[in-house]
C-alpha positions as CSV (number, residue, x, y, z in Angstrom):
1,M,105.6,73.5,74.7
2,D,104.2,73.9,71.1
3,Y,101.0,74.9,70.3
4,R,99.2,74.0,67.4
5,V,98.5,77.1,65.4
6,L,96.5,78.6,62.5
7,I,97.9,81.5,60.4
8,G,95.7,83.1,58.0
9,C,93.5,86.3,56.7
10,P,91.2,87.5,54.0
11,V,93.0,88.1,50.6
12,R,92.1,90.0,47.7
13,N,94.3,91.1,44.6
14,R,97.6,90.8,46.7
15,A,99.4,88.6,44.1
16,W,101.9,91.3,44.1
17,I,103.0,90.7,47.3
18,L,101.9,87.3,48.5
19,P,104.7,84.9,47.4
20,R,107.1,87.5,49.7
21,Y,104.5,87.0,52.6
22,L,104.4,83.2,52.1
23,Q,108.1,82.7,52.2
24,C,108.1,84.5,54.9
25,L,105.5,82.2,56.8
26,Q,107.6,79.4,55.9
27,K,110.4,81.1,57.8
28,L,108.9,81.5,60.7
29,D,111.2,80.0,63.6
30,Y,108.5,77.2,64.4
31,P,107.8,73.6,63.5
32,P,106.2,73.3,60.5
33,D,104.1,69.9,61.3
34,L,102.1,72.6,64.1
35,L,101.2,75.0,61.4
36,E,98.3,75.4,59.3
37,Y,97.1,78.1,57.3
38,C,93.8,79.4,56.3
39,F,93.0,82.6,53.6
40,I,89.5,84.0,52.4
41,V,89.9,84.8,48.7
42,N,87.1,87.4,47.8
43,G,86.9,88.9,44.2
44,C,90.1,88.6,42.8
45,E,90.7,90.3,39.7
46,D,94.4,88.8,39.7
47,N,96.4,85.7,40.1
48,T,96.1,85.3,44.0
49,P,93.8,82.5,43.5
50,A,96.5,80.6,42.0
51,V,99.5,81.2,44.0
52,L,97.5,80.2,47.3
53,E,96.8,77.5,45.2
54,D,100.7,76.6,44.6
55,F,101.2,77.2,48.4
56,A,98.2,74.7,49.2
57,A,99.8,72.1,46.8
58,V,103.2,72.3,48.8
59,C,101.6,72.4,52.7
60,N,100.4,68.5,52.6
61,G,97.2,69.6,53.4
62,T,97.6,72.0,56.1
63,A,96.4,75.1,54.1
64,R,92.8,75.8,53.0
65,I,91.5,78.6,50.8
66,I,87.9,79.2,51.4
67,Y,86.3,81.7,48.3
68,A,83.9,83.4,49.5
69,D,81.2,85.1,47.2
70,V,80.4,89.0,48.3
71,P,80.0,92.1,46.3
72,A,83.6,93.5,44.9
73,S,81.9,96.8,44.3
74,H,84.8,98.7,46.7
75,G,88.4,98.8,46.1
76,H,91.0,96.7,47.4
77,R,93.3,99.3,48.2
78,R,94.0,101.0,52.0
79,G,90.9,103.6,52.2
80,Q,88.7,101.8,49.8
81,Y,87.8,98.7,51.6
82,N,84.3,97.9,52.8
83,L,84.5,97.4,56.3
84,Q,81.4,95.3,56.8
85,Y,82.2,93.0,54.4
86,L,85.6,93.0,55.9
87,A,84.0,92.2,58.9
88,Y,82.4,89.0,57.6
89,L,85.3,87.8,55.8
90,R,87.3,87.8,59.3
91,N,84.5,86.2,60.7
92,L,85.0,83.4,58.4
93,L,88.4,83.0,59.1
94,L,87.4,82.7,63.0
95,S,84.6,80.3,61.7
96,A,87.4,77.9,60.1
97,F,89.6,78.7,62.9
98,L,87.0,77.1,65.2
99,Q,86.7,73.8,62.7
100,T,90.6,73.0,63.7
101,K,92.5,71.7,66.2
102,C,94.5,74.5,66.9
103,Q,94.8,76.3,70.0
104,Y,96.0,79.9,68.6
105,L,95.1,81.8,65.4
106,F,98.1,84.3,64.5
107,S,95.9,87.3,62.3
108,L,98.4,88.3,59.8
109,D,97.0,90.6,57.2
110,S,99.2,89.4,53.6
111,D,101.2,92.7,53.1
112,I,103.0,92.0,56.3
113,L,105.7,90.4,56.9
114,A,106.8,88.7,60.3
115,P,110.5,88.5,61.4
116,R,111.3,84.7,62.0
117,Q,110.7,84.9,65.8
118,A,107.5,86.8,65.9
119,L,105.2,83.6,66.8
120,K,107.5,82.3,69.2
121,Q,107.6,85.1,71.0
122,L,104.4,86.1,70.9
123,I,103.2,82.5,72.0
124,A,106.0,83.0,75.1
125,D,103.8,86.4,76.4
126,D,101.3,84.1,77.1
127,C,98.2,86.9,76.5
128,D,94.9,86.4,75.4
129,I,95.0,89.1,72.7
130,I,98.5,89.9,71.4
131,S,100.1,92.3,68.4
132,A,103.5,92.9,67.4
133,L,104.2,96.4,66.0
134,V,102.9,97.2,62.6
135,C,104.1,101.0,61.4
136,N,101.1,102.5,59.7
137,G,102.8,105.2,58.4
138,H,104.8,105.0,55.5
139,L,102.9,106.9,53.4
140,L,102.4,109.6,56.1
141,K,105.9,109.8,56.2
142,E,105.7,108.9,60.3
143,Q,107.6,106.6,61.5
144,N,106.1,106.3,64.8
145,L,102.6,105.6,63.6
146,F,101.5,102.1,64.7
147,N,98.6,99.7,65.1
148,V,98.1,100.1,68.6
149,L,95.7,102.7,69.3
150,R,94.2,104.2,73.0
151,K,91.4,105.1,74.0
152,E,91.1,108.8,75.1
153,N,88.0,111.1,75.7
154,G,85.8,108.5,73.9
155,N,88.4,108.8,70.6
156,Y,90.3,106.4,69.5
157,V,94.2,107.9,69.2
158,H,97.5,106.5,68.0
159,M,99.9,105.5,70.4
160,R,103.6,107.1,70.1
161,N,106.4,106.6,71.6
162,V,105.5,103.2,72.6
163,P,108.2,100.5,74.6
164,R,110.5,99.1,72.4
165,D,111.7,96.6,75.2
166,R,108.7,94.9,76.8
167,V,104.7,94.0,76.9
168,F,102.2,96.7,76.9
169,T,98.3,97.1,77.2
170,V,96.2,98.7,74.4
171,D,92.5,99.7,73.6
172,C,92.9,98.3,70.1
173,T,95.4,96.8,67.4
174,G,95.0,95.0,64.2
175,A,97.1,93.6,61.1
176,A,99.5,91.4,63.2
177,Y,97.9,89.7,66.3
178,L,98.0,86.1,67.9
179,I,94.6,85.3,69.8
180,K,94.2,82.1,71.5
181,R,91.3,79.8,70.9
182,R,89.4,80.6,74.1
183,V,88.8,84.1,72.7
184,I,86.9,82.9,69.8
185,E,85.5,79.8,71.6
186,K,84.8,80.6,75.1
187,F,83.9,84.3,75.0
188,G,82.5,84.8,71.3
189,V,84.5,87.3,70.3
190,R,83.6,88.5,66.8
191,Y,84.5,91.4,64.1
192,S,81.8,94.1,63.6
193,A,81.9,97.2,61.8
194,Q,79.4,99.3,64.0
195,N,81.8,101.5,65.4
196,G,84.3,101.7,62.7
197,A,86.9,99.4,61.6
198,E,86.4,95.8,62.0
199,D,89.4,95.6,64.3
200,I,87.5,97.9,66.5
201,G,84.9,96.2,66.9
202,F,86.6,93.0,67.7
203,C,88.3,94.6,70.4
204,E,85.4,96.3,71.8
205,M,84.0,92.8,72.4
206,A,87.3,91.1,73.8
207,Q,87.5,94.2,76.6
208,S,83.3,94.1,77.3
209,M,84.2,90.6,78.1
210,G,87.3,91.2,80.4
211,I,89.9,90.2,78.0
212,T,93.2,92.6,78.5
213,I,94.9,93.7,74.7
214,C,98.3,93.7,74.8
215,C,101.2,94.4,72.3
216,D,104.8,93.4,72.0
217,G,107.2,96.3,71.6
218,R,109.6,94.3,70.8
219,I,108.4,92.4,67.5
220,E,108.0,94.7,64.5
221,C,106.7,93.4,61.2
222,E,107.7,94.8,58.0
223,H,104.4,96.9,56.4
224,I,104.4,96.6,52.3
225,M,101.8,99.7,52.1
226,Q,102.6,100.7,48.6
227,E,101.2,98.2,45.6
228,P,103.3,98.9,42.6
229,E,101.5,100.6,39.6
230,K,100.4,98.6,36.8
231,D,103.1,99.5,34.4
232,A,106.0,99.1,37.3
233,E,108.7,96.7,36.2
234,P,108.0,93.0,37.8
235,A,108.6,92.5,41.5
236,E,111.3,89.9,42.4
237,T,110.2,86.2,42.3
238,Y,110.3,84.3,45.6
239,E,110.5,80.9,45.6
240,I,107.9,79.2,47.5
241,R,109.3,76.4,49.6
242,R,108.3,72.3,49.7
243,W,108.3,70.7,52.8
């Protein structure tokens, strides 16, 4: 059975990667008529809104752009985020999701490129919350630093040497994960920056409700962590396909 899925994330100053990201979404091995999109745009100083508006124009009404009025006093690069505002923006996405008839939310950050089979495989796994692997260690030159954590002695630590041939359980994940509607609608799980990053708040609340969090080690996304410098050569352009 094919399910209706909403794909989205908060977006700020990502014009440098958005064309690749959006093209990647269009290449997912999943029926296009079962996909919807929602992007929470905030505090942009580049042409992110224009890129997303162009994308929405070719999506036959299935793409929604929400402009959020939040302070832009913090940087948009990794390590500069205001976690409280980010939790607020992600909760806006959850509210928008509940306004649709979609059975799943695929929360996929805008600097992450998912392989073609990712969505179909994650749905087939039939978990309440399940992520793909995303390497977060490129800038540290650590290829085994992923978006999955285990809690040990009260602290979160990155899981290393994770299984690459099956689904396994984790205590916290983020960046690229599929969420069943009942997690948000029935159990009321939301994001919070009370105990650190907003994904930690989401996962901790889910676990407190008895929800198991998983990762499929067979699926790894490409993480484009390094934003080009302003005086760098223009990035390669990518065409957004018309349906």
